[in-house]
C-alpha positions as CSV (number, residue, x, y, z in Angstrom):
1,M,66.3,-172.8,129.2
2,T,66.6,-169.9,127.2
3,L,67.1,-166.5,129.3
4,R,65.0,-163.5,128.2
5,P,67.0,-160.6,126.7
6,A,67.0,-157.3,128.5
7,V,68.8,-153.9,128.0
8,V,70.7,-152.8,131.3
9,L,72.1,-149.2,131.5
10,L,75.6,-149.8,133.2
11,S,77.6,-147.0,134.3
12,G,80.1,-148.7,136.1
13,G,78.7,-147.3,139.5
14,L,77.4,-149.0,142.5
15,D,73.7,-148.6,141.7
16,S,74.0,-149.8,138.2
17,S,76.2,-152.7,139.0
18,T,73.5,-153.9,141.5
19,V,70.8,-153.6,139.0
20,L,72.9,-155.7,136.5
21,A,73.0,-158.4,139.4
22,I,69.2,-158.1,140.0
23,A,68.5,-158.5,136.3
24,Q,70.7,-161.7,136.2
25,D,69.0,-163.2,139.4
26,Q,65.6,-162.5,137.8
27,G,66.5,-164.8,135.0
28,F,67.5,-162.1,132.2
29,A,70.4,-162.3,129.8
30,P,71.6,-158.6,129.8
31,H,72.8,-156.5,127.0
32,C,74.6,-153.7,128.6
33,L,75.1,-150.3,127.3
34,S,77.4,-147.7,128.6
35,F,78.1,-144.1,127.5
36,R,81.0,-142.0,126.9
37,Y,79.1,-138.7,126.6
38,G,81.6,-136.2,127.4
39,Q,81.9,-136.7,131.4
40,R,84.7,-135.5,133.2
41,H,86.6,-138.8,133.5
42,G,86.6,-142.3,131.7
43,R,87.2,-144.2,135.0
44,E,83.6,-145.3,135.1
45,L,83.9,-146.6,131.7
46,D,86.6,-149.0,132.7
47,A,84.7,-150.1,135.8
48,A,81.4,-150.8,133.6
49,R,83.5,-153.0,131.4
50,A,85.1,-154.8,134.2
51,V,81.7,-155.4,135.9
52,A,80.2,-156.6,132.8
53,D,83.0,-159.0,131.9
54,K,82.9,-160.6,135.4
55,A,79.3,-160.9,135.2
56,G,79.6,-162.5,131.9
57,V,76.7,-160.7,130.1
58,A,75.3,-161.5,126.6
59,S,76.8,-158.1,125.3
60,F,78.6,-154.9,126.4
61,Q,78.7,-151.7,124.3
62,V,80.0,-148.2,124.9
63,V,78.0,-145.6,122.7
64,D,79.7,-142.3,121.9
65,I,77.5,-139.2,122.2
66,D,78.6,-135.7,123.2
67,L,76.6,-134.0,125.8
68,R,79.6,-131.4,126.1
69,A,77.8,-129.7,123.1
70,F,75.1,-128.4,125.4
71,G,77.0,-128.4,128.7
72,G,75.0,-127.0,131.8
73,S,76.4,-129.7,134.1
74,A,79.5,-130.0,136.4
75,L,80.1,-133.2,134.6
76,T,80.0,-131.9,131.0
77,D,81.0,-128.4,131.5
78,D,83.6,-126.2,133.3
79,I,81.6,-126.1,136.6
80,E,83.1,-127.0,139.8
81,V,81.9,-130.2,141.6
82,P,80.4,-129.5,144.9
83,K,82.2,-130.8,147.8
84,D,81.7,-131.5,151.5
85,R,78.0,-131.0,151.5
86,D,75.4,-132.1,154.2
87,E,72.4,-134.1,153.5
88,Q,70.2,-130.9,153.8
89,S,72.3,-129.0,151.3
90,M,72.3,-132.1,148.8
91,G,68.4,-132.1,149.2
92,A,67.9,-128.3,148.5
93,G,67.2,-128.1,144.6
94,I,68.8,-129.8,141.7
95,P,72.4,-130.0,142.0
96,V,75.0,-128.6,139.2
97,T,75.9,-132.5,138.7
98,Y,72.7,-133.1,137.1
99,V,73.2,-133.8,133.4
100,P,70.2,-132.2,131.5
101,A,68.0,-135.0,130.1
102,R,70.6,-137.9,130.6
103,N,68.5,-140.5,131.6
104,T,66.0,-139.6,129.0
105,I,68.7,-139.8,126.4
106,F,70.3,-143.0,127.7
107,L,66.8,-144.9,127.9
108,S,66.2,-144.0,124.4
109,F,69.4,-145.7,123.3
110,A,68.3,-148.6,125.4
111,L,64.9,-148.7,123.7
112,A,66.8,-148.8,120.3
113,K,68.9,-151.7,121.5
114,A,65.9,-153.4,122.8
115,E,64.1,-153.4,119.4
116,V,67.2,-154.9,117.8
117,T,67.7,-157.6,120.3
118,G,64.1,-158.6,120.8
119,A,64.3,-157.4,124.6
120,R,61.0,-156.3,126.1
121,D,62.6,-155.2,129.4
122,L,64.8,-152.2,130.2
123,F,66.7,-152.0,133.5
124,I,67.8,-148.7,134.9
125,G,69.6,-147.9,138.4
126,V,67.6,-144.6,139.2
127,N,67.0,-143.9,142.8
128,A,64.7,-141.5,144.4
129,M,65.7,-142.1,148.2
130,D,69.0,-140.4,148.2
131,Y,69.7,-136.7,148.1
132,S,70.7,-136.2,144.7
133,G,67.5,-134.4,143.6
134,Y,67.7,-135.2,139.9
135,P,64.3,-135.0,138.2
136,D,65.0,-138.0,136.0
137,C,65.4,-140.3,139.1
138,R,61.9,-140.2,140.3
139,P,58.8,-142.5,139.8
140,A,57.1,-140.3,137.4
141,F,59.9,-140.3,135.1
142,V,60.1,-144.0,135.1
143,E,56.3,-144.3,134.3
144,A,56.3,-141.7,131.7
145,F,59.2,-143.3,129.8
146,E,57.5,-146.7,130.0
147,H,54.3,-145.2,128.3
148,L,56.4,-143.7,125.7
149,A,58.2,-146.8,125.1
150,N,54.9,-148.5,124.5
151,V,53.4,-146.2,121.8
152,A,56.8,-145.4,119.9
153,T,58.3,-148.7,118.9
154,R,57.7,-151.1,116.2
155,A,58.0,-154.1,118.4
156,V,54.9,-153.2,120.0
157,D,52.9,-153.1,117.0
158,D,54.6,-156.1,115.5
159,D,54.0,-158.5,118.4
160,D,51.6,-156.7,120.8
161,A,54.4,-157.0,123.5
162,H,54.7,-154.7,126.4
163,I,58.0,-152.9,127.1
164,T,58.7,-152.7,130.8
165,V,61.1,-150.1,132.4
166,H,62.4,-151.9,135.6
167,A,63.9,-149.4,138.2
168,P,64.3,-151.8,141.1
169,L,66.2,-149.5,143.3
170,L,63.9,-146.7,142.9
171,H,62.7,-146.6,146.6
172,W,65.7,-148.4,148.2
173,T,68.1,-146.6,150.7
174,K,71.7,-146.7,149.5
175,A,72.1,-149.3,152.6
176,E,69.5,-151.3,151.3
177,I,71.0,-151.4,147.8
178,I,74.5,-152.4,149.2
179,Q,72.9,-155.2,151.3
180,R,71.0,-156.6,148.1
181,G,74.0,-156.5,146.1
182,F,76.3,-157.9,148.5
183,A,74.0,-160.8,149.0
184,L,74.1,-161.2,145.1
185,G,77.8,-161.2,145.0
186,V,78.4,-157.8,143.6
187,D,82.0,-156.8,144.0
188,Y,81.9,-153.1,144.8
189,A,85.6,-152.6,144.8
190,M,85.3,-152.8,141.0
191,T,82.7,-150.0,140.8
192,T,83.1,-146.3,140.9
193,S,80.7,-143.3,142.1
194,C,83.1,-140.4,142.4
195,Y,82.3,-137.3,140.2
196,D,85.7,-135.8,140.5
197,P,88.5,-138.7,141.3
198,F,92.1,-138.3,141.7
199,E,94.5,-140.4,139.8
200,D,94.9,-142.8,142.9
201,G,91.5,-143.0,144.0
202,A,88.0,-141.2,144.6
203,C,87.8,-137.7,146.2
204,G,85.7,-138.9,149.1
205,R,84.0,-135.4,149.2
206,C,81.6,-135.0,146.4
207,D,78.1,-135.9,147.0
208,A,78.3,-139.3,145.2
209,C,81.4,-140.3,147.7
210,V,79.5,-139.0,150.7
211,L,76.4,-141.1,149.9
212,R,78.3,-144.2,149.0
213,R,80.4,-143.9,152.5
214,Q,77.3,-143.4,154.1
215,G,75.5,-146.4,152.5
216,F,78.3,-148.8,153.2
217,A,78.4,-147.5,157.1
218,A,74.6,-148.1,157.4
219,A,74.8,-151.4,155.6
220,G,77.4,-152.7,157.9
221,V,79.4,-153.7,155.0
222,A,83.0,-152.7,154.7
223,D,83.6,-150.0,152.2
224,P,86.1,-151.1,149.5
225,T,86.6,-147.7,147.8
226,V,90.1,-146.3,147.4
227,Y,90.1,-142.8,148.3
228,G,92.9,-140.6,146.8
229,G,94.2,-137.3,147.5
230,S,97.3,-136.6,145.2
C-alpha cells in the first residue's frame, strides 16, 4: 500500500514530535520541515533531525530564513526570556517569546513543499489550550490558512484537490498530548522545549519548561528532560 504524502512542521519540540507520530499513525508518509530562522539556539534543530531519523520519515529538510531581520521577539532579538511565571502571568497578553508571523511563514513553506511532493495534507503542532497566548496557535488561524491554501495553489486548480491543515493538538491539554505521544512510542527524551537552555540542559524556568514539567506531572509520565544550570 502506498502511503499518502504529508508535510509535517517539525521543530524538535514535544508537540511537533507528537504530531509527527500522529501523522504516521494515520497512514501518512511525512516530509518534515524544520527552520533555522535566527532562533536563540540550534538545539531544537538537532532534536528535530534525531526525531525524524528515528521515525524514518520520507524526507527531512532544514530551511534557512532569517527572522532576526525583523526581531521583535525574545527568540530572535536581544530581549530577555521571561522566567518563573505562573499560569496567570502566562495567560496575560501575548508574551515576548511570540515570533511575529512565524507560523504563517512556516505554513507557507510547508504549502510550497506540498505542491512539489504532491501532498494535500499539512500538519502543525499548534495548541490553543496552554498559556502561550500566541495568536497563530488559535483555531481561527488554522481555518484561515486552510482557506488560503485552497485558493492560492496550482495543485487545487490542476486536480480539484482539497488541501487540509491538520492541527490535531489544537484543543488538547499538555497532559493529553504527552499521553497520546507516549502511547504512540514518542521518545520525549529526544525532544526539547526550552527557550533559553544551558549547555547541560533545559533552564527549567521559562514558560515552555514550566508547561512541559506540568504536563508530564499531570499525565503521570516520568519527565525525561535534563534540566541544567551551569
